[in-house]
Structures are given as C-alpha cells and as structure tokens.
C-alpha positions in Angstrom: -23.4 -38.8 -3.2 -23.1 -37.6 0.4 -26.5 -36.8 1.8 -25.4 -35.7 5.3 -22.8 -33.3 6.6 -19.8 -35.6 7.5 -18.5 -33.0 9.9 -21.6 -31.9 11.9 -19.7 -31.2 15.1 -16.7 -29.6 13.5 -16.6 -25.9 14.1 -14.5 -24.1 11.5 -13.1 -20.8 12.6 -11.3 -18.1 10.6 -7.8 -17.3 11.9 -6.9 -13.6 11.4 -3.3 -13.6 10.2 -0.9 -10.7 10.9 -0.3 -8.9 7.6 3.2 -7.4 7.5 4.2 -3.9 6.4 7.1 -1.6 6.3 7.6 1.2 8.8 8.3 4.8 7.7 11.9 4.4 8.7 12.2 1.3 6.5 10.6 3.1 3.6 13.0 6.1 4.0 15.9 3.6 3.9 14.6 2.2 0.6 14.3 5.7 -0.8 17.8 6.6 0.1 19.4 3.5 -1.2 21.7 3.8 -4.2 22.2 0.7 -6.5 24.9 -0.3 -8.9 22.5 -2.8 -10.5 19.8 -1.4 -12.8 17.6 -4.4 -12.1 17.6 -3.8 -8.4 17.0 0.0 -8.8 14.0 -0.8 -11.0 12.6 -3.3 -8.6 13.0 -0.8 -5.7 11.2 1.9 -7.7 8.3 -0.4 -8.6 8.0 -1.5 -5.0 7.9 2.1 -3.8 5.4 3.0 -6.5 3.1 0.3 -5.0 3.8 1.5 -1.5 2.5 5.0 -2.3 -0.4 3.9 -4.5 -1.6 0.6 -3.1 -1.7 -1.1 -6.5 -1.4 -4.8 -6.6 1.3 -6.5 -8.8 -1.4 -7.7 -11.2 -2.9 -4.2 -11.6 0.5 -2.7 -11.9 1.3 -5.0 -14.9 -1.7 -3.6 -16.8 -1.0 0.1 -15.9 -1.2 2.1 -19.0 -1.1 5.8 -19.9 -4.9 6.0 -20.1 -5.0 5.0 -16.4 -3.4 8.3 -15.5 -6.2 10.9 -15.7 -6.8 14.5 -14.7 -9.6 14.5 -12.2 -12.2 17.2 -11.3 -9.9 18.5 -8.6 -7.3 19.4 -11.2 -4.9 16.7 -10.0 -3.6 13.5 -11.6 -5.3 10.3 -10.4 -4.8 6.6 -11.2 -8.1 5.2 -12.3 -9.0 1.7 -13.4 -10.6 -1.6 -12.4 -9.0 -4.4 -10.4 -8.4 -7.5 -12.4 -9.0 -9.7 -9.3 -12.5 -8.4 -8.4 -13.4 -6.1 -11.3 -14.1 -3.3 -8.8 -13.2 0.3 -9.6 -10.2 2.0 -7.9 -9.4 5.7 -7.9 -6.1 6.8 -6.4 -4.8 10.4 -6.2 -1.2 10.4 -7.6 1.2 11.4 -4.8 4.5 13.1 -5.6 6.8 10.1 -5.2 4.9 7.8 -7.6 4.5 10.7 -9.9 8.3 11.2 -10.0 8.8 7.4 -10.6 6.5 7.6 -13.6 8.4 10.6 -14.9 11.7 8.8 -14.4 10.7 5.9 -16.6 8.7 7.9 -19.1 11.7 8.6 -21.4 13.0 5.0 -20.9 9.7 3.4 -22.0 10.4 0.6 -24.5 7.6 -1.8 -23.6 5.6 -2.5 -26.8 2.6 -3.2 -24.6 2.5 0.3 -23.3 3.3 -0.5 -19.7 4.4 2.6 -17.8 6.9 0.8 -15.6 9.5 -1.9 -16.3 7.6 -4.6 -14.5 9.4 -7.9 -14.0 8.1 -11.5 -13.9 6.7 -12.0 -10.4 9.2 -14.7 -9.5 12.1 -12.5 -10.6 10.6 -9.4 -9.0 10.2 -11.1 -5.6 13.8 -12.5 -5.9 15.1 -9.0 -6.4 13.0 -7.6 -3.5 14.6 -10.3 -1.3 18.0 -9.1 -2.3 17.0 -5.5 -1.7 15.8 -6.3 1.8 19.1 -8.0 2.7 21.0 -5.0 1.4 18.9 -2.6 3.4 19.1 -4.7 6.6 15.3 -5.1 6.7 14.5 -8.3 8.5 11.2 -8.8 6.8 10.0 -10.9 3.9 9.5 -8.2 1.3 7.2 -9.3 -1.5 5.0 -7.6 -4.0 1.9 -7.7 -1.8 3.8 -6.2 1.2 3.7 -2.9 -0.6 -0.1 -3.0 -0.7 -0.1 -3.6 3.1 2.4 -0.8 3.6 0.2 1.7 1.7 -2.9 0.8 3.8 -1.1 0.9 7.1 1.9 3.2 7.1 1.2 5.6 4.2 -2.6 6.0 4.7 -4.3 4.8 7.9 -1.4 5.8 10.3 -1.4 9.3 8.8 -5.0 9.9 9.4 -6.7 8.8 6.1 -10.1 7.4 6.9 -10.5 3.7 6.4 -13.4 4.3 4.1 -11.2 6.2 1.7 -8.4 3.6 1.9 -10.9 0.9 1.1 -12.1 2.8 -1.9 -8.6 3.4 -3.2 -7.6 -0.2 -2.7 -10.7 -1.3 -4.7 -12.1 -3.5 -1.9 -15.6 -4.8 -2.2 -16.1 -4.7 1.5 -14.5 -2.5 4.3 -14.0 -5.7 6.3 -11.3 -6.6 3.8 -9.5 -3.3 4.5 -9.7 -3.9 8.2 -7.6 -7.1 7.8 -4.9 -4.9 6.3 -5.2 -2.2 9.0 -2.6 -2.0 11.7 -2.7 1.2 13.7 0.8 2.0 15.0 1.5 3.2 18.5 2.8 6.5 17.0 -0.6 7.1 15.4 -2.3 6.4 18.7 0.1 8.8 20.5 -0.6 11.5 17.9 -4.4 11.1 18.1 -4.2 11.3 21.9 -2.1 14.5 21.7 -4.9 16.0 19.7 -7.5 14.8 22.2 -5.4 16.2 25.1 -5.3 19.6 23.4 -9.1 19.6 23.1 -9.5 18.7 26.8 -7.3 21.5 28.2 -10.3 23.8 29.0 -12.0 20.9 30.9 -8.8 20.3 32.8 -8.5 23.9 33.8 -12.0 23.8 35.2 -11.1 20.7 37.2 -7.9 22.4 38.6 -9.8 25.5 39.6 -12.4 23.4 41.5 
C-alpha cells in the first residue's frame, strides 16, 4: 500500500485541445453533394442530421419515434436522455433534420424502431472519411465532429446563447460547452456591426463637438 503521494512535486495541468468543426461553406458542400452510392448518401444524411441537432452517435442509435414530440410552442422537438450522462436534452427540430426524418420515414425497415439507417460506428466513420475526400474537405470527419459543428457553426456563431446550446447538448456543466465553443471571425464581425450601429448617435455627438 502506498501511504504517501509518489509525485508530490508533479504539477498536472489540463491541456485544452482544439475541437474541430465544419464551416458553413463545408456544410453547404455536403448538402449539395449527389451520390451514386446509397451507403454514402445515408451516411451524409445521418451526419447532417447530427450537425443540425447536436445529437451524439450513441444517442442517435437509440432515437425512436417517441423521442419526436410536439412541444408547448406547437413545434416538433427531439426529447430524451443522454446515454452517456443520463442528463435530459430538448432540441427544437429544424427544417433540415425534419426533412431527413421524412425522407427515411417510408424506408424504415429497422425492427428496433430506429428512425434513421444508422451504421456500425467503424463503418460509419469509414464512409465519412470517403465523403470528406469526395467533397475536398481536408478535415478528419467523424461522428463527433457533427456535434462540434452544431455547437460552433450552427448555434453559437449564429447568435444562440451558450446556455441554450449547453441545454440542448445535454451537458451537465456549461464549462463542457465552452470546450466546444469556437466563435468565428465572421460572428465577431457581425456582432461589432450591431455595436457600431448602436454607437452612431454617440459618434455624431463626437463629430459635432
């Protein structure tokens, strides 16, 4: 039994890694791509679904009809509990993921009741790698990159408050969401344009003085 700390002078520090994500242009390229392979098309659709919902691969695998619910605002939401942390998530269903669900509704043959044709993770990531090469996207596209993309490009960069993003992602702490967050220069530029508009009256007073 060790009775003393063997590393008393060792200072362990957390290294904040850079979480990748797709830009809006790269997302648009994926949306516009046409495939001869059904497998590639399905993998692209599943990836886009996660990009616009923030669902993890694990939670996507257990997505059933009962998870799509009409909320108090009269709109469809995805509601459930994360398998990883058992925390609740509530995500308004945007038009693109809604269209993807409708696309596969009539094709549904999964006896487990899954709403989308989810692949085994190894196969899915292999297909995503091929899709990235076809699109000319020089990034390692994986299932989890879609979650990062939702947090950064789809939500935060378009003005959705980080508190709302954290709730939709089912994070237990907002600090976890901040790891995902990458505010793009385009968002900073847009925010400063709004600020500049609000400062016009102050600028006029400065000029007249």
